C-alpha positions as CSV (number, residue, x, y, z in Angstrom):
1,M,-0.1,0.0,-0.2
2,A,1.3,3.3,-1.0
3,K,2.0,6.3,2.3
4,T,0.1,9.0,2.2
5,K,2.1,12.1,1.3
6,V,1.9,14.8,3.8
7,C,3.1,18.2,3.5
8,V,4.3,20.7,5.9
9,I,4.4,23.8,5.9
10,F,5.9,26.0,8.6
11,G,7.3,29.4,8.8
12,G,5.7,32.2,7.0
13,M,5.8,35.6,7.8
14,S,4.5,36.3,11.3
15,N,6.2,37.2,14.6
16,E,5.8,34.0,15.5
17,H,8.0,32.5,12.9
18,E,10.6,30.8,15.0
19,V,8.2,28.8,17.2
20,S,6.8,27.3,14.2
21,L,10.2,26.2,13.1
22,M,10.7,24.6,16.5
23,S,6.8,23.1,16.6
24,T,8.1,22.3,13.5
25,K,10.7,20.0,14.0
26,S,9.0,18.1,16.9
27,V,5.9,17.2,14.5
28,I,7.8,16.1,11.7
29,D,10.2,14.2,13.7
30,N,7.4,12.2,15.0
31,I,5.4,11.4,12.4
32,P,5.2,7.7,11.8
33,A,7.8,6.9,8.8
34,D,6.0,4.0,8.2
35,K,2.6,5.2,7.4
36,Y,3.5,8.6,5.5
37,D,5.4,10.4,3.2
38,V,6.6,13.9,4.1
39,V,6.8,16.8,1.8
40,K,8.3,19.9,3.5
41,V,7.3,23.6,2.2
42,G,9.0,26.3,4.6
43,I,7.9,29.7,3.8
44,T,10.1,32.9,4.5
45,K,9.4,36.0,6.4
46,K,9.4,37.8,3.3
47,G,7.2,35.3,2.3
48,R,8.7,33.2,-0.4
49,W,7.5,29.7,-0.6
50,L,10.1,26.8,-1.3
51,F,10.5,23.1,-1.4
52,F,12.7,22.1,1.3
53,P,14.7,18.8,1.0
54,G,16.9,19.1,3.9
55,S,17.1,18.1,7.6
56,T,14.8,19.1,10.5
57,D,17.7,20.2,12.1
58,E,18.4,22.7,9.4
59,I,14.6,23.8,9.9
60,I,15.0,24.2,13.9
61,S,18.7,26.4,13.1
62,G,17.0,28.5,11.1
63,V,19.2,28.3,8.1
64,W,16.6,25.7,6.0
65,H,16.2,28.5,3.6
66,E,19.8,28.7,2.4
67,H,19.2,25.1,1.2
68,P,21.2,25.0,-2.1
69,D,18.6,22.0,-2.8
70,N,15.8,24.7,-2.0
71,V,13.1,25.0,-5.0
72,P,10.9,27.5,-5.6
73,C,7.0,26.1,-4.9
74,M,3.6,27.3,-4.7
75,I,0.0,25.5,-3.8
76,S,-1.9,25.7,-6.8
77,P,-5.5,27.2,-6.3
78,D,-6.6,24.9,-9.5
79,R,-8.6,22.1,-7.9
80,T,-7.5,19.3,-10.6
81,T,-3.9,19.8,-9.7
82,K,-4.3,18.6,-5.9
83,G,-0.6,19.6,-5.1
84,L,2.5,21.9,-5.5
85,I,3.7,23.6,-8.6
86,K,7.6,23.3,-8.4
87,M,9.5,25.9,-10.1
88,D,13.2,24.7,-10.7
89,G,15.0,27.4,-13.1
90,T,12.7,26.8,-16.2
91,H,11.4,23.6,-15.1
92,I,8.0,23.0,-14.0
93,S,6.6,20.3,-12.1
94,I,3.8,19.1,-10.3
95,E,4.5,17.3,-6.8
96,K,1.1,15.3,-6.0
97,I,-0.1,15.8,-1.6
98,D,-2.7,14.0,-0.1
99,V,-3.3,16.1,2.8
100,V,-1.4,19.5,4.3
101,L,-0.5,19.7,7.8
102,P,0.4,23.6,8.8
103,V,2.9,23.7,11.7
104,M,2.0,27.9,11.2
105,H,1.8,30.6,14.2
106,G,0.2,33.7,13.8
107,K,-0.7,35.7,11.0
108,N,-0.9,34.4,7.5
109,G,-0.8,30.5,8.9
110,E,-3.4,30.6,11.9
111,D,-5.5,33.3,10.5
112,G,-7.7,31.3,8.0
113,T,-5.4,32.7,5.3
114,L,-3.3,29.3,4.5
115,Q,-6.5,27.6,5.3
116,G,-8.6,29.3,2.1
117,L,-6.0,28.8,0.0
118,L,-6.1,25.4,1.0
119,E,-10.0,25.6,0.2
120,M,-9.4,26.4,-2.9
121,S,-6.9,23.8,-3.7
122,G,-9.5,20.7,-2.7
123,I,-6.3,19.5,-1.2
124,P,-7.4,18.3,2.4
125,Y,-5.2,19.9,5.3
126,C,-5.3,19.7,9.1
127,G,-6.8,21.7,11.9
128,C,-9.3,24.2,12.2
129,G,-11.1,25.6,9.0
130,V,-11.5,29.0,7.6
131,L,-14.0,30.8,9.5
132,A,-12.9,29.0,13.2
133,S,-9.2,30.1,12.5
134,A,-10.3,33.7,11.4
135,L,-12.4,34.3,14.6
136,C,-10.1,32.6,17.2
137,M,-7.5,34.3,16.0
138,D,-9.1,37.6,16.5
139,K,-10.0,38.6,20.4
140,V,-12.2,41.3,19.8
141,H,-14.2,39.0,17.3
142,A,-13.8,36.2,19.5
143,N,-15.1,37.6,22.4
144,M,-17.7,39.0,20.9
145,A,-18.7,35.6,20.2
146,F,-18.5,34.6,23.6
147,D,-20.7,37.3,24.6
148,R,-23.7,35.8,22.4
149,A,-22.6,32.1,23.0
150,G,-22.9,32.8,26.6
151,I,-19.8,31.7,27.5
152,P,-17.7,33.4,30.8
153,H,-14.8,35.3,30.3
154,C,-13.2,37.9,31.8
155,K,-14.2,42.0,31.2
156,W,-12.9,43.7,28.4
157,D,-12.9,46.5,25.2
158,Y,-10.9,47.2,22.5
159,M,-10.1,50.2,20.4
160,M,-8.9,50.7,16.8
161,D,-5.4,52.2,15.7
162,W,-6.9,55.4,14.3
163,E,-8.3,56.0,17.7
164,I,-5.4,56.7,19.0
165,D,-5.5,60.7,19.5
166,N,-8.7,60.2,21.5
167,F,-6.4,57.5,24.5
168,D,-6.7,60.0,27.0
169,E,-10.7,59.3,26.1
170,I,-10.1,55.5,25.9
171,A,-8.0,55.3,29.1
172,D,-10.6,57.2,31.2
173,R,-12.7,54.3,30.3
174,M,-10.4,51.7,30.1
175,E,-9.9,52.8,33.9
176,K,-13.8,53.0,34.7
177,Q,-14.5,49.6,33.1
178,L,-11.5,47.6,34.2
179,G,-9.1,48.6,36.7
180,W,-5.9,48.4,37.4
181,P,-4.0,46.4,36.3
182,I,-4.7,46.2,32.6
183,F,-3.8,44.1,30.1
184,V,-3.1,44.8,26.9
185,K,-2.9,43.0,23.7
186,P,-2.5,42.9,19.7
187,A,-6.0,41.6,18.5
188,N,-4.6,39.2,16.0
189,S,-1.4,37.9,17.9
190,G,-0.1,34.5,19.8
191,S,2.7,33.2,22.0
192,S,2.0,36.5,24.1
193,V,3.8,38.5,21.4
194,G,3.6,42.5,21.7
195,V,1.4,41.3,24.9
196,S,1.6,43.7,28.1
197,R,0.4,44.0,31.7
198,A,-0.2,48.3,32.6
199,E,-0.2,49.3,35.9
200,N,-1.0,52.7,35.3
201,R,-1.7,55.5,32.5
202,Q,1.7,55.8,31.0
203,Q,2.5,52.3,31.2
204,L,-1.3,52.0,29.3
205,R,0.0,54.1,26.6
206,D,3.6,52.3,26.0
207,A,1.3,48.7,26.0
208,V,-0.8,50.4,23.6
209,A,2.3,51.2,21.3
210,S,3.9,47.5,21.5
211,A,0.4,46.0,21.0
212,L,0.2,48.4,17.6
213,A,2.9,47.4,16.6
214,H,1.7,44.1,15.5
215,D,-2.2,44.6,15.0
216,N,-3.9,47.4,13.7
217,K,-6.5,46.5,16.6
218,V,-6.0,46.7,20.6
219,I,-7.5,44.7,23.1
220,F,-8.1,45.5,26.7
221,E,-8.4,43.0,29.3
222,E,-9.5,42.8,33.3
223,F,-6.9,41.3,35.7
224,V,-7.7,38.1,36.7
225,A,-6.4,36.6,40.3
226,G,-6.3,33.4,40.0
227,Q,-5.0,30.1,38.0
228,E,-4.0,29.9,34.3
229,V,-5.0,26.6,33.1
230,E,-5.2,24.8,29.8
231,C,-7.3,22.0,28.2
232,A,-6.4,20.3,24.8
233,V,-9.7,19.2,22.6
234,F,-9.1,16.6,19.8
235,G,-11.3,15.5,17.0
236,N,-14.4,16.6,14.8
237,C,-17.4,17.4,16.2
238,P,-19.4,15.6,17.9
239,E,-16.9,13.3,19.0
240,L,-14.0,15.0,20.8
241,I,-11.9,14.4,23.5
242,A,-11.4,17.0,26.2
243,S,-7.8,16.2,28.2
244,E,-6.6,16.6,31.5
245,V,-6.4,19.9,32.9
246,G,-3.3,21.8,33.0
247,E,-1.9,24.7,34.7
248,I,0.7,27.0,34.0
249,G,3.4,28.4,37.0
250,A,4.4,31.4,34.9
251,S,8.0,32.5,36.4
252,A,7.2,36.1,35.2
253,T,4.0,38.7,35.6
254,F,2.6,36.7,33.3
255,Y,3.1,33.5,30.8
256,D,5.0,35.5,28.4
257,Y,7.0,34.7,25.6
258,D,10.2,34.3,27.0
259,D,8.9,31.7,29.7
260,K,6.6,30.2,26.9
261,Y,9.6,29.3,24.5
262,K,13.4,31.0,25.8
263,N,14.1,30.3,29.7
264,G,12.0,27.0,30.6
265,T,11.4,28.4,33.7
266,S,8.0,28.3,34.1
267,K,6.2,25.2,35.7
268,T,3.7,22.9,34.3
269,Y,1.2,21.0,36.5
270,I,-0.6,17.8,35.6
271,P,-3.5,17.7,36.4
272,A,-4.4,21.2,37.5
273,N,-4.3,21.4,41.3
274,L,-8.4,22.1,41.2
275,P,-10.4,19.5,42.3
276,V,-11.6,17.0,40.3
277,E,-15.1,18.1,39.6
278,K,-14.2,21.2,38.7
279,R,-11.6,19.9,36.0
280,A,-14.0,18.1,34.5
281,E,-16.1,21.6,34.6
282,I,-13.9,23.0,32.8
283,Q,-13.7,19.9,30.2
284,Q,-17.5,20.3,29.3
285,L,-16.6,24.2,28.7
286,A,-14.0,23.6,26.5
287,K,-15.4,21.3,24.2
288,K,-18.3,23.9,24.3
289,A,-16.5,26.9,23.0
290,Y,-14.4,24.5,20.4
291,T,-18.3,23.2,19.1
292,V,-19.2,27.6,19.4
293,M,-16.4,28.6,17.4
294,D,-16.5,25.8,14.7
295,C,-13.6,24.5,15.6
296,K,-11.9,21.1,14.1
297,G,-9.2,18.6,14.6
298,L,-7.4,20.2,17.4
299,S,-7.0,23.1,19.6
300,R,-5.9,25.1,23.1
301,V,-8.8,26.2,25.6
302,D,-7.0,28.3,28.4
303,F,-8.8,29.8,31.3
304,F,-8.7,31.3,34.7
305,V,-9.8,29.7,37.5
306,K,-10.0,32.3,40.9
307,A,-9.9,31.8,44.2
308,D,-14.2,31.4,44.7
309,G,-14.1,28.7,41.8
310,T,-15.6,30.9,38.6
311,I,-14.3,29.4,36.0
312,L,-13.6,32.2,32.7
313,L,-12.4,31.7,29.4
314,N,-9.4,32.9,28.2
315,E,-8.8,32.3,24.6
316,I,-9.0,29.6,21.9
317,N,-5.5,28.7,20.0
318,T,-6.3,27.0,16.7
319,L,-2.5,25.8,16.1
320,P,-1.3,25.7,19.6
321,G,2.5,25.7,20.3
322,F,4.0,21.3,19.2
323,T,7.7,21.9,20.8
324,H,9.2,19.8,23.3
325,I,7.9,22.0,26.2
326,S,4.1,23.1,24.8
327,M,1.0,22.1,26.8
328,Y,-1.0,20.9,24.1
329,P,0.8,17.7,23.3
330,Q,2.2,17.5,27.3
331,L,-1.7,17.4,27.8
332,M,-2.3,15.0,25.0
333,Q,0.5,12.4,26.0
334,H,-1.0,12.6,29.9
335,T,-4.5,11.3,28.6
336,G,-2.6,8.4,26.9
337,M,-1.7,9.7,24.0
338,S,2.0,9.2,22.3
339,Y,3.1,12.5,20.3
340,A,3.6,10.4,17.1
341,Q,0.1,9.0,18.1
342,L,-1.0,12.4,18.5
343,V,0.4,13.6,15.1
344,D,-1.1,10.4,13.5
345,G,-4.0,11.8,14.8
346,I,-4.2,15.1,14.0
347,I,-3.3,13.8,10.0
348,R,-6.6,11.2,10.1
349,L,-8.7,13.7,11.4
350,G,-7.7,16.4,8.4
351,L,-8.4,13.2,6.2
352,E,-11.3,12.1,7.1
353,G,-12.7,15.9,7.3
354,A,-12.4,16.3,3.7
355,E,-14.2,12.6,3.3
356,D,-17.1,14.3,5.2
357,E,-17.6,17.3,3.0
358,R,-17.3,15.5,-0.1
C-alpha cells in the first residue's frame, strides 16, 4: 500500500516564525515513517515559498532557507492539480499531495488565510477551517462570539489604531470599566507577542504602542487573580476528546513569550491543582467553546479559575505550539496519546474531514 503524502508547511511572515520552526522539528520527527511520506515546504519571513529537501536540524537552526537544493514552489489553487507547483529554473513540475499539515502560528498561517488557499486547492488539510481560524485568531470577534454564546470570560474592550488621538478618553473608559492592572494585547497575535501588563496610564500608553506594532486593533482585558489552566481538545464534532486540565505556573508576571519558549523556567502541573469536579467542568466548557467556534482537529482552550471557583475562558488557540515543552502535546500525552499517535491522529482527522465534506 502506498504511503500517504503529507505536506508540512512551516515558517511564515508572522512574529511567531521561530516558534513555528521549533514546533515543526518536533512534529516532523514524530510523524510515523511507516505510514507517511513527508514533503516539507517552508515560507520565509519575506513570504517566499520553498520546497525544502533538508533535515529538521536545519529547520530549527533557522538556516533551512539557505539550502542549495531548495526549489521555489506554491500550492496550486487549481482543484484539478491537488498539489504543489515546483519551479526549478525553467522546469515546472507537479508534486501531488494527499494532505497538508500546517505548522504555522500567527498571521497568514493560523488566521484562516492559508486555510482559504487550501480550500480553493481542494487539498485536505489538518486543523480548523477558515471561519474558526479567523474567528479564534481575532480576540475582539472571538470575545463577541463568547458573549453571544453565553460563555463566561473576563471583562474586555478594544480600540482601533485610528482612535489613538483619543487615548485619554479611551484610558478613562478602560480605568472605569476594568480597573488596574490592565492587560493589553494585539487583537491578532499569539504566543503572548506584544502583550503587556499596565499598572498606570503611562504604562497603558506604552502598552498600546507595543500592541499596535503587531496589529491595527488592540484588546484590553481586566486582570484576573487566579490560576491559569489549559485544556487540549482533539477531534471533529461531535466526537471530541478533552484532555486532562493542566496548570501554568508562570515565572514572570504573566506567561509571556520568553517564559514559553526561551527561559524554560515556568512550571506546568498536570493535572491542575483543582478538584476533580472543577476539572471536569473545565473540560465540558472547553468542548462547548470548541463547538461554538466551529473548531476541527485540534485546539487548546485556555482558562482562568478564580479563588471562588469561577471559570473564565481566556482564549482558543487553533494551532497551539508543538515544541517539546508545549502544553498541547503534554496534555494529550497525559491523556494517553503519545506524541507520534497524536500527530498521526491529527493527520487522520484532516483526511476524515475532507471525506465528510465530499
